[in-house]
Each structure stands twice: as C-alpha cells, then as structure tokens.
C-alpha positions, 0 to 999 in steps of 0.5 A: 500500499505504501508503495504504491504511494510513494510519490504522494506521501513524498509531497505530504512530507514535502508540505511538513517539511517546508512548513518548518523550514519557512518558520526557520528560516524567518526566524534567521532571517529576522536577525541576520538578513534573507541575503546571508540565511539564502547563501548560508543553508544551501551551503549547509544543506550542500554537506549534509546532502552529501554525506547522504548521498555518500553513504546512500550512492558511494558518491559525494557528488552527482558525477555519474549525470549526464549532460541534459540532466546537469544543465536543465538541473542547474537552471532550476537552482539558479531560478527556484533557489537565487532568484525564487526564494532569494524574493521568498526569503526577502518577502519572508523579512517584509509580509512574515512566512505565514502570509508569504507561503499563502500567496504561493499557493499560486505556484501550481496555477502559475505551473499549470498556465507556464505548461500551456504556455509552453509544452501547450497542455491543455486547461480544463475548465475545473482548471480555471475555476481551481485557478481563480478559487486560489486567488479569491481565497489569497485575495480574502486574506490580502484585500481588504475594504478602505474605509475612507474610498469603499474600494480595496486595499492591501492589508500588508507590505505591497512590496512583501506581496509582490517579493512573494508573487516574484517567489512563487514564479520563480518556484513554478519554473525551478518545477518545470525545470527540474521536471524535464532534467530529472527523468528517472534520475535519484532525486537526492542528486538532483538535489545536489546539482540544484545546490551547487548551482544555487551556492554558485548563484548567490557566490556571484551576488556576493562577489557583486554585492562585496558581502563577504564581512557582513557573511562572516558576521552572521556566520558567527550568531548564534541564534541565527545558525541554531534556525538555519541548521533546523532549517537548511536539515528541512529545506535544501536537504529534506524538503527539495529532495522529497519534492522532487522523489514525489514528482518522480513518483507521482504527477506534478499536479498531484504533488502540487496539490498536497504540498499546497496544505502548507498555507494551513500547516504553517497557521499553528506553528506561525500561532505558537511559534511565532506568536502572532495574532491569527484571524477567522478571516485570515484562516478561511482564505488558507483554506479555501486557497487549498481548496482551490489548487485541489480544484485545479489538479483533482476534478 
C-alpha cells in the first residue's frame, strides 16, 4: 500500500518539511537578513545531502549525471534557489512566512499556465475554476476594504506581496525545469546539482555586492545558526529532495496539490512559535486557497 503511494507520501512530507523550514528561515532572517540566510542554508544543505549520498550512493558528488541533467537542474537551481528563494526569503521579512506561503499557493496555478504556454498542455474548465478559487482565497487575506474610499487596499506590505509573487514564479519555473532535467535520476543527487548551482549563483551575487564581511559576521550569530541548521535540514536537504521524489513517482499536479496545504499547516506554528494573531478571515482564506488548488488538479 505504502509502496504504491510513494509520490503522495513524499509530497505530504514535503509540505510538513517546508512548513518547518519557512518558520526557521523567517526567524533566522530577522537576525542576519535574507541574503546571508540563503547562502549559508545552501552550504549547510549541500554538506548534509553530500554526506547522505556518500553513504547511500557511494558518491560525494553527482558525477554520474549526464549533460542534459546537469544543464536543466542547474537552470532549475538558479531560478528556484537564487531568484525564487531570494525574493521569497525577503518576503518573509516583509510580510512573514505565513502570508508568504499563502501567496506561494499560486505556484500550482502558475505552473499550469506556464505548462499551457510553453508545452501547450490543455487547461480544462475545472482548471480555470480552481485558479479562480485559489486567487479568491489569497485575496480574502491580502485585501481589505478602505473605509475612506470604499475601495479595496492591501492589508499587508505591497512590496512583500510582490516579493512573494516573484518567489512563486521562480518556484514554478524551477519545478518545470526539474521535471524536464531529472527524469529517472536519483532525486537526492538531483537536489545536489540544484544546490551546487544555487551556491555558484549566490557566490556571484556576494562578489557583485561585496558582502563577504557581513557574511563572516552573520556566520558567528549562534541564534541564527541554530535556526539555519533546522531550516537547512528540512529545506534544501529533506524538503527539496522529497519534492523531487514526489514528482518522480506521481504527477506534478498531484504533488503540487498535496504540498499546497502549507498555508494551513503553517497557521498553528505561526500562533505558537511566532506568537502571531491569526484572524478567522485569514484561516478561511488559507482553506479556500487549498480548496482551489485541489479543484485545479483533482477534478
């Protein structure tokens, strides 16, 4: 029974792992900033996954991957980790991980639209209905009525919402690139390639911005390091690897649907760990968004 649902179980574990990592990286980002968090967590993630593949595959590096796999997974790492996550982590600082992950529920609809544009994948009526419901759920949370003009306005920082939206686009493009490049290749080794690409990308960013002194100072922050280790374990290592395992054993749509429950899973952690006040309207919006993603891929 479990054997026949490896993809679905992996997607559920991915949702749990990414919920933990979102909270961890928000806490770390508040102490040392999103740029250092991104770079350090990839290095920690690379060390963890390389140790794992050394024992499970007998290889410290993914030297058995062919050129096509390296190219597509490297592109996926640059888009997903460097561009997507850089904006997403900055959104954590602007509007918090809970609202950011709610906006990330747009990843499945965006992925479906990109699939239609790039690969001419057909969209059914239920696909469009699912997209509308998902967007409605997000709108319930991020839009409020302006009492002065009776017009709608954003209830959270527009800059933060924009960052999270760019992060969602980056994740969608990264997912499509991963699917093309991975094929039947080992998902943990595939994650290694994506992380290597991400580290190279962030190294270029640090060289361009000349932020090495700040990075050295941030590494010494013990409180941030604690959250970085937790986030790296459940993010670049377990989370990304299980997400690739999920799309390898089930469809991208089913995987995206299951992982889309993060906006609901993150609510209890936001209340008890971050001490946030969550309104009934925000809980309702998160549930509506999850229903929308479910309609998008299940009906």
